[in-house]
C-alpha positions as CSV (number, residue, x, y, z in Angstrom):
1,M,-1.0,67.2,-121.9
2,I,-4.5,66.1,-122.1
3,G,-5.6,62.3,-121.6
4,V,-7.8,60.6,-124.2
5,D,-10.4,58.2,-123.0
6,T,-11.7,55.0,-124.9
7,N,-14.9,56.7,-126.1
8,V,-13.1,59.7,-127.4
9,L,-10.6,57.8,-129.4
10,V,-13.3,55.5,-130.7
11,R,-15.5,58.3,-131.9
12,Y,-12.4,59.9,-133.4
13,L,-11.6,56.8,-135.3
14,V,-15.1,55.7,-136.3
15,Q,-16.7,59.1,-137.0
16,D,-20.3,57.5,-136.1
17,D,-21.9,60.3,-134.1
18,P,-21.9,63.7,-135.6
19,Q,-21.4,65.8,-132.4
20,Q,-19.2,63.5,-130.4
21,S,-17.1,62.6,-133.5
22,A,-16.8,66.3,-134.2
23,A,-15.5,67.1,-130.7
24,A,-13.1,64.2,-130.4
25,S,-11.8,65.3,-133.8
26,S,-11.4,68.9,-132.8
27,L,-9.5,67.8,-129.6
28,I,-7.3,65.3,-131.2
29,R,-6.5,67.6,-134.1
30,S,-5.6,70.3,-131.6
31,F,-2.7,68.1,-130.2
32,N,0.9,69.2,-131.1
33,P,4.4,68.4,-129.7
34,D,4.1,71.3,-127.4
35,A,0.5,70.5,-126.2
36,S,0.2,66.9,-126.7
37,G,-2.6,64.3,-126.1
38,F,-1.9,61.1,-123.9
39,I,-3.2,57.6,-124.6
40,S,-3.0,54.9,-121.9
41,L,-2.2,51.4,-122.6
42,S,-5.5,50.4,-120.9
43,V,-7.1,52.8,-123.4
44,L,-5.7,51.1,-126.3
45,V,-6.5,47.6,-125.2
46,E,-10.1,48.8,-124.5
47,S,-10.5,50.6,-127.9
48,F,-9.0,47.6,-129.9
49,W,-11.6,45.2,-128.4
50,V,-14.5,47.8,-129.0
51,L,-13.4,48.4,-132.7
52,K,-13.0,44.6,-133.3
53,N,-16.1,43.4,-131.6
54,A,-18.6,46.2,-131.5
55,Y,-17.7,47.9,-135.0
56,R,-16.3,44.5,-136.5
57,L,-13.2,46.3,-138.1
58,N,-10.3,44.3,-139.2
59,H,-7.6,43.5,-136.8
60,R,-5.0,44.6,-139.3
61,K,-6.5,48.0,-140.0
62,I,-6.9,48.6,-136.1
63,A,-3.1,47.5,-135.5
64,G,-2.0,49.9,-138.4
65,V,-3.9,52.8,-136.6
66,F,-2.2,51.9,-133.2
67,G,1.0,51.6,-134.8
68,D,0.6,55.0,-136.3
69,L,-0.6,56.3,-132.8
70,A,2.5,55.1,-131.4
71,A,4.7,56.9,-133.7
72,S,3.0,60.2,-133.6
73,E,4.8,63.3,-132.2
74,D,1.4,65.1,-131.3
75,I,0.1,62.2,-129.0
76,V,2.0,60.4,-126.2
77,V,1.2,56.7,-126.1
78,E,2.2,54.9,-122.9
79,N,4.9,52.5,-123.7
80,P,5.2,53.1,-127.4
81,D,7.5,50.3,-128.3
82,L,5.3,47.8,-126.6
83,V,2.2,49.2,-128.5
84,R,4.2,49.0,-131.8
85,E,5.1,45.2,-131.2
86,A,1.5,44.6,-130.0
87,A,0.2,46.2,-133.0
88,R,2.7,44.2,-135.2
89,R,1.8,40.9,-133.5
90,A,-1.9,41.8,-133.7
91,A,-1.7,42.5,-137.5
92,E,-0.7,39.0,-137.7
93,G,-3.8,37.7,-135.9
94,Y,-3.2,37.8,-132.3
95,D,-5.4,39.4,-129.8
96,F,-3.8,42.9,-129.1
97,A,-4.6,42.5,-125.3
98,D,-2.9,39.0,-125.3
99,V,0.2,40.4,-126.8
100,V,0.2,43.4,-124.4
101,I,0.0,41.0,-121.5
102,A,2.6,38.8,-122.8
103,L,5.1,41.7,-123.3
104,D,4.3,43.4,-120.2
105,G,5.1,40.3,-118.3
106,R,8.4,39.8,-120.1
107,A,9.1,43.4,-119.5
108,H,8.5,43.1,-115.8
109,G,10.7,39.9,-115.4
110,C,8.1,37.2,-115.4
111,E,9.4,33.8,-116.5
112,Y,6.0,33.3,-118.3
113,T,2.5,34.4,-117.9
114,A,0.1,31.7,-117.2
115,T,-3.0,31.5,-119.2
116,F,-6.0,29.2,-120.1
117,D,-6.3,30.7,-123.7
118,S,-4.7,28.3,-126.2
119,K,-4.0,30.9,-128.7
120,A,-2.6,33.3,-126.4
121,S,-0.3,30.5,-125.0
122,Q,1.4,30.4,-128.7
123,L,2.8,33.9,-127.8
124,Q,6.5,34.0,-126.6
125,G,6.1,34.6,-122.7
126,M,2.8,33.0,-122.4
127,R,2.2,29.4,-121.2
128,L,-0.9,27.3,-121.0
129,L,-1.9,26.4,-117.4
130,P,-3.1,22.6,-117.4
131,T,-6.4,22.0,-115.8
132,D,-5.8,18.4,-114.8
């Protein structure tokens, strides 16, 4: 198994640098069920942010790609069920990272996860922390 860093995943997805994109594509296309790639949750969170904010890609499109990655037989995605659910919620307009945080907290037995982010507080498992 070979791990994939954020910059490799982003180059593969956006194809904006001829040399790096070609190398990333070659690596990712080489993966198969017997010699798979690995994408961590932290790489996905960072990649979502980069794709949305630096490349201005639509959150629904990014969420769809992440859902596909989680279903791939050639790439092992850390916690694929959580990634699929986070991608589904991100497609609805929630921040991918916020959903991952909420779901991860619930999975680890948290009563709730405290946040100052009012939009994130709308997610099940998140609660707005009062500041008064």
